[in-house]
OpenMM code with the backbone's topology and positions (N, CA, C; nanometers):
from openmm import Vec3, app, unit

residues = "UNK UNK UNK UNK UNK UNK UNK UNK UNK UNK UNK UNK UNK UNK UNK UNK UNK UNK UNK UNK UNK UNK UNK UNK UNK UNK UNK UNK UNK UNK UNK UNK UNK UNK UNK UNK UNK UNK UNK UNK UNK UNK UNK UNK UNK UNK UNK UNK UNK UNK UNK UNK UNK UNK UNK UNK UNK UNK UNK UNK UNK UNK UNK UNK UNK UNK UNK UNK UNK UNK UNK UNK UNK UNK UNK UNK UNK UNK UNK UNK UNK UNK UNK UNK UNK UNK UNK UNK UNK".split()
positions = [
    Vec3(10.3336, 9.1334, 8.8117),
    Vec3(10.2649, 9.2269, 8.7255),
    Vec3(10.3680, 9.3282, 8.6762),
    Vec3(10.3817, 9.3437, 8.5455),
    Vec3(10.4791, 9.4400, 8.4941),
    Vec3(10.4320, 9.5829, 8.5188),
    Vec3(10.5270, 9.6674, 8.5407),
    Vec3(10.4977, 9.8086, 8.5627),
    Vec3(10.5386, 9.8868, 8.4393),
    Vec3(10.4514, 9.9723, 8.3918),
    Vec3(10.4915, 10.0537, 8.2777),
    Vec3(10.5504, 10.1853, 8.3277),
    Vec3(10.6303, 10.2475, 8.2443),
    Vec3(10.7019, 10.3677, 8.2849),
    Vec3(10.6105, 10.4862, 8.3105),
    Vec3(10.4994, 10.4940, 8.2415),
    Vec3(10.4129, 10.6100, 8.2568),
    Vec3(10.3542, 10.6157, 8.3981),
    Vec3(10.3183, 10.5023, 8.4548),
    Vec3(10.2590, 10.5020, 8.5885),
    Vec3(10.3616, 10.5262, 8.6978),
    Vec3(10.4885, 10.5042, 8.6713),
    Vec3(10.5916, 10.5214, 8.7721),
    Vec3(10.6762, 10.6453, 8.7499),
    Vec3(10.6424, 10.7252, 8.6533),
    Vec3(10.7199, 10.8437, 8.6207),
    Vec3(10.6838, 10.9551, 8.7189),
    Vec3(10.7817, 11.0051, 8.7964),
    Vec3(10.7492, 11.1111, 8.8929),
    Vec3(10.7014, 11.2397, 8.8263),
    Vec3(10.7487, 11.2676, 8.7052),
    Vec3(10.7038, 11.3880, 8.6344),
    Vec3(10.5553, 11.3758, 8.6014),
    Vec3(10.5137, 11.2593, 8.5574),
    Vec3(10.3721, 11.2360, 8.5269),
    Vec3(10.2881, 11.2539, 8.6528),
    Vec3(10.3369, 11.2021, 8.7639),
    Vec3(10.2633, 11.2163, 8.8901),
    Vec3(10.2472, 11.3634, 8.9274),
    Vec3(10.3545, 11.4400, 8.9173),
    Vec3(10.3504, 11.5820, 8.9541),
    Vec3(10.2596, 11.6597, 8.8595),
    Vec3(10.2744, 11.6379, 8.7287),
    Vec3(10.1911, 11.7133, 8.6342),
    Vec3(10.0443, 11.6742, 8.6485),
    Vec3(10.0184, 11.5478, 8.6752),
    Vec3(9.8801, 11.5044, 8.6947),
    Vec3(9.8221, 11.5678, 8.8198),
    Vec3(9.8984, 11.5691, 8.9273),
    Vec3(9.8513, 11.6285, 9.0523),
    Vec3(9.8278, 11.7777, 9.0365),
    Vec3(9.9232, 11.8466, 8.9760),
    Vec3(9.9059, 11.9901, 8.9533),
    Vec3(9.7886, 12.0176, 8.8598),
    Vec3(9.7781, 11.9381, 8.7537),
    Vec3(9.6678, 11.9559, 8.6589),
    Vec3(9.5329, 11.9384, 8.7253),
    Vec3(9.5205, 11.8367, 8.8089),
    Vec3(9.3939, 11.8139, 8.8785),
    Vec3(9.3636, 11.9266, 8.9766),
    Vec3(9.4672, 11.9755, 9.0454),
    Vec3(9.4464, 12.0849, 9.1408),
    Vec3(9.4042, 12.2135, 9.0728),
    Vec3(9.4771, 12.2511, 8.9687),
    Vec3(9.4439, 12.3742, 8.8955),
    Vec3(9.3066, 12.3610, 8.8308),
    Vec3(9.2777, 12.2441, 8.7786),
    Vec3(9.1480, 12.2201, 8.7158),
    Vec3(9.0349, 12.2388, 8.8166),
    Vec3(9.0512, 12.1812, 8.9337),
    Vec3(8.9476, 12.1921, 9.0361),
    Vec3(8.9239, 12.3360, 9.0794),
    Vec3(9.0322, 12.4100, 9.1004),
    Vec3(9.0191, 12.5502, 9.1405),
    Vec3(8.9527, 12.6315, 9.0302),
    Vec3(8.9952, 12.6098, 8.9065),
    Vec3(8.9386, 12.6848, 8.7939),
    Vec3(8.7896, 12.6585, 8.7800),
    Vec3(8.7503, 12.5321, 8.7885),
    Vec3(8.6085, 12.4981, 8.7763),
    Vec3(8.5280, 12.5542, 8.8932),
    Vec3(8.5857, 12.5541, 9.0129),
    Vec3(8.5157, 12.6085, 9.1292),
    Vec3(8.4938, 12.7579, 9.1148),
    Vec3(8.5975, 12.8299, 9.0766),
    Vec3(8.5851, 12.9751, 9.0573),
    Vec3(8.4819, 13.0049, 8.9486),
    Vec3(8.4876, 12.9300, 8.8396),
    Vec3(8.3899, 12.9494, 8.7324),
    Vec3(8.2480, 12.9244, 8.7796),
    Vec3(8.2298, 12.8205, 8.8607),
    Vec3(8.0967, 12.7906, 8.9139),
    Vec3(8.0445, 12.9000, 9.0055),
    Vec3(8.1336, 12.9538, 9.0881),
    Vec3(8.0939, 13.0620, 9.1792),
    Vec3(8.0564, 13.1874, 9.1003),
    Vec3(8.1392, 13.2224, 9.0022),
    Vec3(8.1096, 13.3402, 8.9197),
    Vec3(7.9798, 13.3195, 8.8420),
    Vec3(7.9607, 13.1998, 8.7878),
    Vec3(7.8380, 13.1716, 8.7131),
    Vec3(7.7144, 13.1814, 8.8005),
    Vec3(7.7209, 13.1220, 8.9188),
    Vec3(7.6061, 13.1275, 9.0101),
    Vec3(7.5801, 13.2708, 9.0551),
    Vec3(7.6877, 13.3447, 9.0823),
    Vec3(7.6716, 13.4849, 9.1216),
    Vec3(7.6079, 13.5677, 9.0118),
    Vec3(7.6524, 13.5455, 8.8890),
    Vec3(7.5955, 13.6178, 8.7751),
    Vec3(7.4483, 13.5876, 8.7562),
    Vec3(7.4137, 13.4601, 8.7696),
    Vec3(7.2717, 13.4244, 8.7576),
    Vec3(7.1902, 13.4880, 8.8697),
    Vec3(7.2432, 13.4859, 8.9906),
    Vec3(7.1715, 13.5451, 9.1039),
    Vec3(7.1515, 13.6946, 9.0884),
    Vec3(7.2569, 13.7653, 9.0495),
    Vec3(7.2459, 13.9108, 9.0307),
    Vec3(7.1502, 13.9412, 8.9159),
    Vec3(7.1629, 13.8668, 8.8072),
    Vec3(7.0746, 13.8895, 8.6923),
    Vec3(6.9286, 13.8674, 8.7273),
    Vec3(6.9006, 13.7612, 8.8000),
    Vec3(6.7622, 13.7329, 8.8391),
    Vec3(6.7099, 13.8359, 8.9383),
    Vec3(6.7983, 13.8838, 9.0249),
    Vec3(6.7582, 13.9876, 9.1204),
    Vec3(6.7224, 14.1164, 9.0474),
    Vec3(6.8053, 14.1554, 8.9527),
    Vec3(6.7774, 14.2780, 8.8756),
    Vec3(6.6456, 14.2640, 8.8006),
    Vec3(6.6256, 14.1503, 8.7373),
    Vec3(6.5010, 14.1277, 8.6643),
    Vec3(6.3817, 14.1302, 8.7598),
    Vec3(6.3952, 14.0671, 8.8741),
    Vec3(6.2861, 14.0639, 8.9712),
    Vec3(6.2532, 14.2006, 9.0282),
    Vec3(6.3548, 14.2824, 9.0501),
    Vec3(6.3334, 14.4146, 9.1095),
    Vec3(6.2785, 14.5163, 9.0099),
    Vec3(6.3194, 14.5029, 8.8851),
    Vec3(6.2834, 14.6057, 8.7868),
    Vec3(6.1749, 14.5618, 8.6897),
    Vec3(6.1414, 14.4355, 8.6915),
    Vec3(6.0389, 14.3862, 8.6003),
    Vec3(6.0882, 14.3851, 8.4571),
    Vec3(5.9971, 14.4106, 8.3658),
    Vec3(6.0316, 14.4015, 8.2237),
    Vec3(6.1312, 14.5090, 8.1812),
    Vec3(6.1351, 14.6219, 8.2529),
    Vec3(6.2283, 14.7284, 8.2161),
    Vec3(6.3737, 14.6834, 8.2346),
    Vec3(6.4012, 14.6075, 8.3376),
    Vec3(6.5381, 14.5645, 8.3644),
    Vec3(6.5707, 14.4257, 8.3134),
    Vec3(6.4733, 14.3602, 8.2495),
    Vec3(6.4954, 14.2229, 8.2025),
    Vec3(6.6129, 14.2105, 8.1061),
    Vec3(6.6301, 14.2996, 8.0093),
    Vec3(6.7456, 14.2852, 7.9192),
    Vec3(6.8795, 14.2908, 7.9941),
    Vec3(6.8903, 14.3799, 8.0910),
    Vec3(7.0131, 14.3884, 8.1692),
    Vec3(7.0312, 14.2635, 8.2555),
    Vec3(6.9246, 14.2205, 8.3199),
    Vec3(6.9310, 14.0988, 8.4013),
    Vec3(6.9697, 13.9772, 8.3191),
    Vec3(6.9109, 13.9649, 8.2013),
    Vec3(6.9436, 13.8532, 8.1117),
    Vec3(7.0896, 13.8600, 8.0663),
    Vec3(7.1382, 13.9807, 8.0394),
    Vec3(7.2770, 13.9962, 7.9954),
    Vec3(7.3744, 13.9560, 8.1061),
    Vec3(7.3453, 13.9941, 8.2288),
    Vec3(7.4323, 13.9570, 8.3406),
    Vec3(7.4298, 13.8062, 8.3626),
    Vec3(7.3121, 13.7460, 8.3520),
    Vec3(7.3023, 13.6000, 8.3625),
    Vec3(7.3845, 13.5326, 8.2531),
    Vec3(7.3727, 13.5811, 8.1308),
    Vec3(7.4462, 13.5221, 8.0183),
    Vec3(7.5963, 13.5370, 8.0380),
    Vec3(7.6392, 13.6509, 8.0891),
    Vec3(7.7813, 13.6718, 8.1163),
    Vec3(7.8309, 13.5722, 8.2208),
    Vec3(7.7554, 13.5553, 8.3282),
    Vec3(7.7923, 13.4573, 8.4305),
    Vec3(7.7988, 13.3169, 8.3752),
    Vec3(7.7019, 13.2807, 8.2924),
    Vec3(7.7010, 13.1477, 8.2305),
    Vec3(7.8208, 13.1293, 8.1378),
    Vec3(7.8557, 13.2351, 8.0648),
    Vec3(7.9704, 13.2277, 7.9739),
    Vec3(8.1012, 13.2090, 8.0495),
    Vec3(8.1177, 13.2818, 8.1584),
    Vec3(8.2387, 13.2667, 8.2401),
    Vec3(8.2450, 13.1254, 8.2970),
    Vec3(8.1319, 13.0758, 8.3448),
    Vec3(8.1286, 12.9410, 8.4018),
    Vec3(8.1642, 12.8358, 8.2967),
    Vec3(8.1065, 12.8478, 8.1789),
    Vec3(8.1354, 12.7521, 8.0714),
    Vec3(8.2803, 12.7587, 8.0263),
    Vec3(8.3323, 12.8811, 8.0134),
    Vec3(8.4724, 12.8971, 7.9742),
    Vec3(8.5676, 12.8389, 8.0776),
    Vec3(8.5397, 12.8639, 8.2052),
    Vec3(8.6245, 12.8106, 8.3116),
    Vec3(8.6201, 12.6582, 8.3132),
    Vec3(8.5025, 12.6006, 8.2856),
    Vec3(8.4926, 12.4542, 8.2811),
    Vec3(8.5776, 12.3982, 8.1672),
    Vec3(8.5710, 12.4626, 8.0513),
    Vec3(8.6509, 12.4157, 7.9375),
    Vec3(8.8002, 12.4259, 7.9662),
    Vec3(8.8420, 12.5366, 8.0266),
    Vec3(8.9833, 12.5516, 8.0617),
    Vec3(9.0234, 12.4472, 8.1648),
    Vec3(8.9399, 12.4286, 8.2653),
    Vec3(8.9682, 12.3281, 8.3673),
    Vec3(8.9791, 12.1880, 8.3099),
    Vec3(8.8897, 12.1544, 8.2192),
    Vec3(8.8959, 12.0226, 8.1540),
    Vec3(9.0247, 12.0082, 8.0741),
    Vec3(9.0637, 12.1142, 8.0023),
    Vec3(9.1873, 12.1100, 7.9239),
    Vec3(9.3100, 12.0935, 8.0109),
    Vec3(9.3148, 12.1661, 8.1219),
    Vec3(9.4291, 12.1553, 8.2140),
    Vec3(9.4338, 12.0155, 8.2744),
    Vec3(9.3190, 11.9633, 8.3123),
    Vec3(9.3137, 11.8290, 8.3693),
    Vec3(9.3623, 11.7248, 8.2684),
    Vec3(9.3157, 11.7356, 8.1458),
    Vec3(9.3573, 11.6415, 8.0419),
    Vec3(9.5061, 11.6554, 8.0106),
    Vec3(9.5562, 11.7777, 8.0104),
    Vec3(9.6992, 11.7991, 7.9870),
    Vec3(9.7814, 11.7354, 8.0983),
    Vec3(9.7351, 11.7496, 8.2207),
    Vec3(9.8039, 11.6879, 8.3333),
    Vec3(9.8054, 11.5370, 8.3260),
    Vec3(9.7053, 11.4806, 8.2628),
    Vec3(9.6994, 11.3351, 8.2459),
    Vec3(9.7801, 11.2888, 8.1251),
    Vec3(9.8347, 11.3844, 8.0511),
    Vec3(9.9148, 11.3493, 7.9343),
    Vec3(9.8327, 11.3118, 7.8132),
    Vec3(9.7055, 11.3499, 7.8115),
    Vec3(9.6212, 11.3174, 7.6957),
    Vec3(9.6581, 11.4062, 7.5780),
    Vec3(9.6576, 11.3470, 7.4613),
    Vec3(9.6811, 11.4255, 7.3396),
    Vec3(9.5536, 11.4971, 7.3008),
    Vec3(9.5700, 11.6075, 7.2299),
    Vec3(9.4554, 11.6882, 7.1860),
    Vec3(9.3696, 11.7312, 7.3040),
    Vec3(9.4359, 11.7725, 7.4129),
    Vec3(9.3630, 11.8037, 7.5355),
    Vec3(9.2812, 11.9309, 7.5286),
    Vec3(9.2997, 12.0135, 7.4257),
    Vec3(9.2209, 12.1360, 7.4159),
    Vec3(9.0959, 12.1180, 7.3325),
    Vec3(9.0695, 11.9987, 7.2870),
    Vec3(8.9501, 11.9758, 7.2052),
    Vec3(8.8333, 11.9393, 7.2922),
] * unit.nanometer
topology = app.Topology()
chain = topology.addChain("A")
for resn in residues:
    res = topology.addResidue(resn, chain)
    for name in ("N", "CA", "C"):
        topology.addAtom(name, app.Element.getBySymbol(name[0]), res)
């Protein structure tokens, strides 16, 4: 079976490993921040009722935005580590 250079390139192995590691950490942190934001937002809404709902909703949205952004960055880093072109799309 012939071996291609991309699969045996130590630089590719290192960048792929680093990309996967950084991607995993970034996505995990984003998930934790997102879940925390949703929890705090729902708690504020639950404690204050309709008076605090706008603030609770805003905190939830902020947490969701951080989570989504971290996922996109993590996906881009992972794709870059794999050597994919147009990895930020």
